[in-house]
C-alpha positions in Angstrom: 30.1 40.6 -14.6 29.5 36.8 -15.0 27.9 34.4 -11.9 29.5 31.4 -11.1 26.8 28.2 -11.5 26.5 26.5 -8.0 25.7 23.2 -6.9 23.9 21.6 -3.8 23.8 17.9 -3.5 21.1 16.0 -1.2 21.4 12.5 -0.8 18.9 9.9 2.0 17.7 7.0 1.4 14.2 7.8 3.3 11.9 9.4 0.8 10.0 11.7 2.9 13.5 13.2 4.5 14.5 13.9 1.2 11.6 15.8 0.1 11.7 17.7 3.3 15.5 18.1 2.3 14.8 19.4 -1.4 12.0 21.8 0.1 14.4 23.2 2.5 16.8 23.7 0.1 14.7 25.4 -2.2 14.0 27.7 0.3 17.6 28.6 1.5 18.0 29.3 -2.4 14.8 31.4 -3.0 16.7 34.7 -3.8 18.7 32.7 -6.1 18.2 31.5 -10.0 17.4 27.6 -9.6 19.1 26.9 -13.5 18.3 23.0 -12.8 17.2 19.8 -10.5 19.0 16.4 -11.6 17.2 13.9 -9.4 18.7 9.6 -9.0 17.7 6.8 -7.5 20.2 4.2 -6.5 18.7 0.6 -5.7 21.5 -1.2 -4.1 20.2 -5.1 -3.5 17.0 -5.9 -2.4 16.2 -3.3 0.2 18.6 -0.2 0.1 17.7 2.4 -2.4 19.3 5.7 -2.4 17.7 8.9 -3.3 20.0 11.8 -4.7 19.6 15.2 -6.1 21.7 17.7 -7.5 20.6 21.7 -7.6 22.4 23.9 -10.0 21.9 27.4 -8.8 23.4 31.1 -9.7 
């Protein structure tokens, strides 16, 4: 029996809150197998930054 791969996405423009959200997601997924985490930072103009993460787990 195979288990489907699932994902969680997190986005925030505040890096401190973003890191807090990732830590909470990893705690929630502590009983799962985290396969990979992909990070991305998007710069829009001079003052807007969006941090995003994709957590892939089984």
